[in-house]
Biotite code that builds the C-alpha atoms (Angstrom):
import biotite.structure as struc

atoms = struc.array([
    struc.Atom([-6.948, -12.311, 18.230], chain_id="A", res_id=1, res_name="MET", atom_name="CA", element="C"),
    struc.Atom([-7.893, -11.056, 14.743], chain_id="A", res_id=2, res_name="PRO", atom_name="CA", element="C"),
    struc.Atom([-5.231, -10.942, 12.064], chain_id="A", res_id=3, res_name="ARG", atom_name="CA", element="C"),
    struc.Atom([-4.824, -8.775, 9.010], chain_id="A", res_id=4, res_name="LEU", atom_name="CA", element="C"),
    struc.Atom([-3.328, -11.054, 6.365], chain_id="A", res_id=5, res_name="ILE", atom_name="CA", element="C"),
    struc.Atom([-1.824, -9.822, 3.109], chain_id="A", res_id=6, res_name="VAL", atom_name="CA", element="C"),
    struc.Atom([-1.310, -12.203, 0.214], chain_id="A", res_id=7, res_name="THR", atom_name="CA", element="C"),
    struc.Atom([-0.637, -11.628, -3.442], chain_id="A", res_id=8, res_name="GLY", atom_name="CA", element="C"),
    struc.Atom([2.066, -10.715, -5.878], chain_id="A", res_id=9, res_name="PHE", atom_name="CA", element="C"),
    struc.Atom([4.934, -8.423, -4.883], chain_id="A", res_id=10, res_name="ALA", atom_name="CA", element="C"),
    struc.Atom([3.485, -5.022, -5.972], chain_id="A", res_id=11, res_name="PRO", atom_name="CA", element="C"),
    struc.Atom([0.290, -5.620, -3.988], chain_id="A", res_id=12, res_name="LEU", atom_name="CA", element="C"),
    struc.Atom([2.174, -6.874, -0.928], chain_id="A", res_id=13, res_name="ASP", atom_name="CA", element="C"),
    struc.Atom([4.536, -3.911, -1.014], chain_id="A", res_id=14, res_name="SER", atom_name="CA", element="C"),
    struc.Atom([1.742, -1.376, -1.409], chain_id="A", res_id=15, res_name="LEU", atom_name="CA", element="C"),
    struc.Atom([-0.432, -2.744, 1.384], chain_id="A", res_id=16, res_name="VAL", atom_name="CA", element="C"),
    struc.Atom([2.420, -3.361, 3.830], chain_id="A", res_id=17, res_name="LEU", atom_name="CA", element="C"),
    struc.Atom([3.816, 0.148, 3.191], chain_id="A", res_id=18, res_name="LYS", atom_name="CA", element="C"),
    struc.Atom([0.439, 1.753, 3.873], chain_id="A", res_id=19, res_name="GLU", atom_name="CA", element="C"),
    struc.Atom([-0.066, -0.312, 7.018], chain_id="A", res_id=20, res_name="LEU", atom_name="CA", element="C"),
    struc.Atom([3.422, 0.504, 8.297], chain_id="A", res_id=21, res_name="LYS", atom_name="CA", element="C"),
    struc.Atom([2.689, 4.236, 7.953], chain_id="A", res_id=22, res_name="GLU", atom_name="CA", element="C"),
    struc.Atom([-0.465, 3.782, 10.047], chain_id="A", res_id=23, res_name="ARG", atom_name="CA", element="C"),
    struc.Atom([0.926, 1.195, 12.457], chain_id="A", res_id=24, res_name="GLU", atom_name="CA", element="C"),
    struc.Atom([0.015, 3.109, 15.609], chain_id="A", res_id=25, res_name="LYS", atom_name="CA", element="C"),
    struc.Atom([-3.679, 2.905, 14.641], chain_id="A", res_id=26, res_name="ASN", atom_name="CA", element="C"),
    struc.Atom([-3.637, -0.899, 14.809], chain_id="A", res_id=27, res_name="PHE", atom_name="CA", element="C"),
    struc.Atom([-2.648, -1.641, 18.410], chain_id="A", res_id=28, res_name="ASP", atom_name="CA", element="C"),
    struc.Atom([-3.283, -5.303, 19.190], chain_id="A", res_id=29, res_name="GLY", atom_name="CA", element="C"),
    struc.Atom([-3.812, -6.299, 15.575], chain_id="A", res_id=30, res_name="LEU", atom_name="CA", element="C"),
    struc.Atom([-1.460, -8.898, 14.146], chain_id="A", res_id=31, res_name="THR", atom_name="CA", element="C"),
    struc.Atom([-0.375, -8.121, 10.580], chain_id="A", res_id=32, res_name="ILE", atom_name="CA", element="C"),
    struc.Atom([0.943, -11.075, 8.578], chain_id="A", res_id=33, res_name="GLU", atom_name="CA", element="C"),
    struc.Atom([2.113, -11.705, 5.048], chain_id="A", res_id=34, res_name="LYS", atom_name="CA", element="C"),
    struc.Atom([1.269, -15.178, 3.788], chain_id="A", res_id=35, res_name="LEU", atom_name="CA", element="C"),
    struc.Atom([1.877, -16.752, 0.417], chain_id="A", res_id=36, res_name="GLU", atom_name="CA", element="C"),
    struc.Atom([-1.283, -17.707, -1.444], chain_id="A", res_id=37, res_name="GLY", atom_name="CA", element="C"),
    struc.Atom([-0.010, -21.296, -1.641], chain_id="A", res_id=38, res_name="GLN", atom_name="CA", element="C"),
    struc.Atom([0.030, -21.520, 2.158], chain_id="A", res_id=39, res_name="GLU", atom_name="CA", element="C"),
    struc.Atom([-3.644, -20.579, 2.300], chain_id="A", res_id=40, res_name="ILE", atom_name="CA", element="C"),
    struc.Atom([-4.534, -22.874, -0.609], chain_id="A", res_id=41, res_name="LEU", atom_name="CA", element="C"),
    struc.Atom([-2.843, -25.827, 1.142], chain_id="A", res_id=42, res_name="ARG", atom_name="CA", element="C"),
    struc.Atom([-4.600, -25.125, 4.426], chain_id="A", res_id=43, res_name="ASN", atom_name="CA", element="C"),
    struc.Atom([-7.684, -22.893, 3.997], chain_id="A", res_id=44, res_name="PRO", atom_name="CA", element="C"),
    struc.Atom([-8.850, -23.775, 7.515], chain_id="A", res_id=45, res_name="ASP", atom_name="CA", element="C"),
    struc.Atom([-5.879, -21.874, 8.979], chain_id="A", res_id=46, res_name="SER", atom_name="CA", element="C"),
    struc.Atom([-7.826, -18.670, 8.309], chain_id="A", res_id=47, res_name="ILE", atom_name="CA", element="C"),
    struc.Atom([-10.615, -17.850, 10.774], chain_id="A", res_id=48, res_name="SER", atom_name="CA", element="C"),
    struc.Atom([-13.784, -15.756, 10.637], chain_id="A", res_id=49, res_name="ASN", atom_name="CA", element="C"),
    struc.Atom([-12.031, -13.055, 12.686], chain_id="A", res_id=50, res_name="ASP", atom_name="CA", element="C"),
    struc.Atom([-9.266, -12.602, 10.108], chain_id="A", res_id=51, res_name="ASP", atom_name="CA", element="C"),
    struc.Atom([-9.242, -10.001, 7.347], chain_id="A", res_id=52, res_name="VAL", atom_name="CA", element="C"),
    struc.Atom([-7.523, -11.133, 4.159], chain_id="A", res_id=53, res_name="LEU", atom_name="CA", element="C"),
    struc.Atom([-6.278, -8.576, 1.616], chain_id="A", res_id=54, res_name="ILE", atom_name="CA", element="C"),
    struc.Atom([-5.606, -10.260, -1.719], chain_id="A", res_id=55, res_name="CYS", atom_name="CA", element="C"),
    struc.Atom([-5.712, -9.808, -5.477], chain_id="A", res_id=56, res_name="GLY", atom_name="CA", element="C"),
    struc.Atom([-8.953, -10.301, -7.394], chain_id="A", res_id=57, res_name="GLN", atom_name="CA", element="C"),
    struc.Atom([-7.875, -13.512, -9.120], chain_id="A", res_id=58, res_name="THR", atom_name="CA", element="C"),
    struc.Atom([-6.868, -15.362, -5.956], chain_id="A", res_id=59, res_name="ILE", atom_name="CA", element="C"),
    struc.Atom([-9.959, -13.918, -4.227], chain_id="A", res_id=60, res_name="TYR", atom_name="CA", element="C"),
    struc.Atom([-12.162, -15.941, -6.590], chain_id="A", res_id=61, res_name="LYS", atom_name="CA", element="C"),
    struc.Atom([-10.188, -19.102, -5.772], chain_id="A", res_id=62, res_name="VAL", atom_name="CA", element="C"),
    struc.Atom([-10.460, -18.435, -2.023], chain_id="A", res_id=63, res_name="PHE", atom_name="CA", element="C"),
    struc.Atom([-14.244, -17.991, -2.366], chain_id="A", res_id=64, res_name="ILE", atom_name="CA", element="C"),
    struc.Atom([-14.509, -21.390, -4.095], chain_id="A", res_id=65, res_name="LYS", atom_name="CA", element="C"),
    struc.Atom([-12.480, -22.967, -1.276], chain_id="A", res_id=66, res_name="LEU", atom_name="CA", element="C"),
    struc.Atom([-14.762, -21.352, 1.327], chain_id="A", res_id=67, res_name="ASN", atom_name="CA", element="C"),
    struc.Atom([-11.917, -19.515, 3.043], chain_id="A", res_id=68, res_name="VAL", atom_name="CA", element="C"),
    struc.Atom([-13.737, -18.076, 6.032], chain_id="A", res_id=69, res_name="SER", atom_name="CA", element="C"),
    struc.Atom([-11.942, -14.740, 6.442], chain_id="A", res_id=70, res_name="ALA", atom_name="CA", element="C"),
    struc.Atom([-13.444, -11.408, 5.570], chain_id="A", res_id=71, res_name="ARG", atom_name="CA", element="C"),
    struc.Atom([-11.737, -10.791, 2.241], chain_id="A", res_id=72, res_name="MET", atom_name="CA", element="C"),
    struc.Atom([-10.826, -7.516, 0.565], chain_id="A", res_id=73, res_name="VAL", atom_name="CA", element="C"),
    struc.Atom([-9.957, -8.027, -3.112], chain_id="A", res_id=74, res_name="PRO", atom_name="CA", element="C"),
    struc.Atom([-7.651, -5.362, -4.541], chain_id="A", res_id=75, res_name="VAL", atom_name="CA", element="C"),
    struc.Atom([-7.311, -4.813, -8.255], chain_id="A", res_id=76, res_name="ARG", atom_name="CA", element="C"),
    struc.Atom([-3.914, -3.716, -9.486], chain_id="A", res_id=77, res_name="VAL", atom_name="CA", element="C"),
    struc.Atom([-3.992, -3.087, -13.213], chain_id="A", res_id=78, res_name="GLN", atom_name="CA", element="C"),
    struc.Atom([-0.482, -4.018, -14.256], chain_id="A", res_id=79, res_name="ILE", atom_name="CA", element="C"),
    struc.Atom([-1.601, -5.029, -17.760], chain_id="A", res_id=80, res_name="ASN", atom_name="CA", element="C"),
    struc.Atom([-2.967, -1.530, -18.402], chain_id="A", res_id=81, res_name="ASP", atom_name="CA", element="C"),
    struc.Atom([0.321, 0.006, -17.302], chain_id="A", res_id=82, res_name="PHE", atom_name="CA", element="C"),
    struc.Atom([2.373, -2.293, -19.547], chain_id="A", res_id=83, res_name="ILE", atom_name="CA", element="C"),
    struc.Atom([0.032, -1.555, -22.465], chain_id="A", res_id=84, res_name="HIS", atom_name="CA", element="C"),
    struc.Atom([0.509, 2.204, -21.941], chain_id="A", res_id=85, res_name="ALA", atom_name="CA", element="C"),
    struc.Atom([4.295, 1.738, -21.925], chain_id="A", res_id=86, res_name="LEU", atom_name="CA", element="C"),
    struc.Atom([4.085, -0.237, -25.183], chain_id="A", res_id=87, res_name="THR", atom_name="CA", element="C"),
    struc.Atom([2.162, 2.573, -26.874], chain_id="A", res_id=88, res_name="ILE", atom_name="CA", element="C"),
    struc.Atom([4.571, 5.181, -25.486], chain_id="A", res_id=89, res_name="ALA", atom_name="CA", element="C"),
    struc.Atom([7.535, 3.188, -26.818], chain_id="A", res_id=90, res_name="LYS", atom_name="CA", element="C"),
    struc.Atom([6.143, 3.640, -30.338], chain_id="A", res_id=91, res_name="GLU", atom_name="CA", element="C"),
    struc.Atom([6.393, 7.419, -29.911], chain_id="A", res_id=92, res_name="ILE", atom_name="CA", element="C"),
    struc.Atom([9.841, 7.614, -28.336], chain_id="A", res_id=93, res_name="GLY", atom_name="CA", element="C"),
    struc.Atom([12.373, 6.083, -25.964], chain_id="A", res_id=94, res_name="ASN", atom_name="CA", element="C"),
    struc.Atom([11.550, 8.252, -22.949], chain_id="A", res_id=95, res_name="GLU", atom_name="CA", element="C"),
    struc.Atom([8.343, 7.902, -20.933], chain_id="A", res_id=96, res_name="VAL", atom_name="CA", element="C"),
    struc.Atom([7.207, 10.142, -18.076], chain_id="A", res_id=97, res_name="ASN", atom_name="CA", element="C"),
    struc.Atom([5.121, 8.441, -15.416], chain_id="A", res_id=98, res_name="VAL", atom_name="CA", element="C"),
    struc.Atom([3.108, 10.784, -13.203], chain_id="A", res_id=99, res_name="ILE", atom_name="CA", element="C"),
    struc.Atom([0.882, 9.796, -10.298], chain_id="A", res_id=100, res_name="ASN", atom_name="CA", element="C"),
    struc.Atom([-1.274, 12.460, -8.660], chain_id="A", res_id=101, res_name="TYR", atom_name="CA", element="C"),
    struc.Atom([-2.725, 10.260, -5.907], chain_id="A", res_id=102, res_name="ASN", atom_name="CA", element="C"),
    struc.Atom([-1.572, 11.542, -2.478], chain_id="A", res_id=103, res_name="LYS", atom_name="CA", element="C"),
    struc.Atom([1.918, 12.782, -3.063], chain_id="A", res_id=104, res_name="ASP", atom_name="CA", element="C"),
    struc.Atom([3.065, 14.059, -6.415], chain_id="A", res_id=105, res_name="PHE", atom_name="CA", element="C"),
    struc.Atom([5.237, 11.430, -8.043], chain_id="A", res_id=106, res_name="PHE", atom_name="CA", element="C"),
    struc.Atom([7.031, 11.728, -11.343], chain_id="A", res_id=107, res_name="CYS", atom_name="CA", element="C"),
    struc.Atom([9.687, 9.544, -12.870], chain_id="A", res_id=108, res_name="THR", atom_name="CA", element="C"),
    struc.Atom([11.276, 9.120, -16.277], chain_id="A", res_id=109, res_name="VAL", atom_name="CA", element="C"),
    struc.Atom([11.709, 5.684, -17.806], chain_id="A", res_id=110, res_name="ILE", atom_name="CA", element="C"),
    struc.Atom([14.283, 5.377, -20.572], chain_id="A", res_id=111, res_name="ASN", atom_name="CA", element="C"),
    struc.Atom([13.152, 2.523, -22.795], chain_id="A", res_id=112, res_name="MET", atom_name="CA", element="C"),
    struc.Atom([16.012, 2.438, -25.275], chain_id="A", res_id=113, res_name="SER", atom_name="CA", element="C"),
])
């Protein structure tokens, strides 16, 4: 039975698992697992050719070197860019508005004082 495996740092895990949960009915018969990267690094043979592995770009490169046999989907989350933008905004004032126009409109205010 194929598995969809999610591994990575907390923001990536949360994002992927949230999206999958919303679409759960579309994945009948598919096992969805969250594994720590260390588990895969210790035992790369536990992943089969039928598995799909969603991971961050950095660990993806390590998995490639270890010949992890799953079909891998590297996801890039640009946390450093976000932190850099907050640093610049902090120079202007103590309040930052974060707006995301992706699917649903999202706006929040961060008080950085």
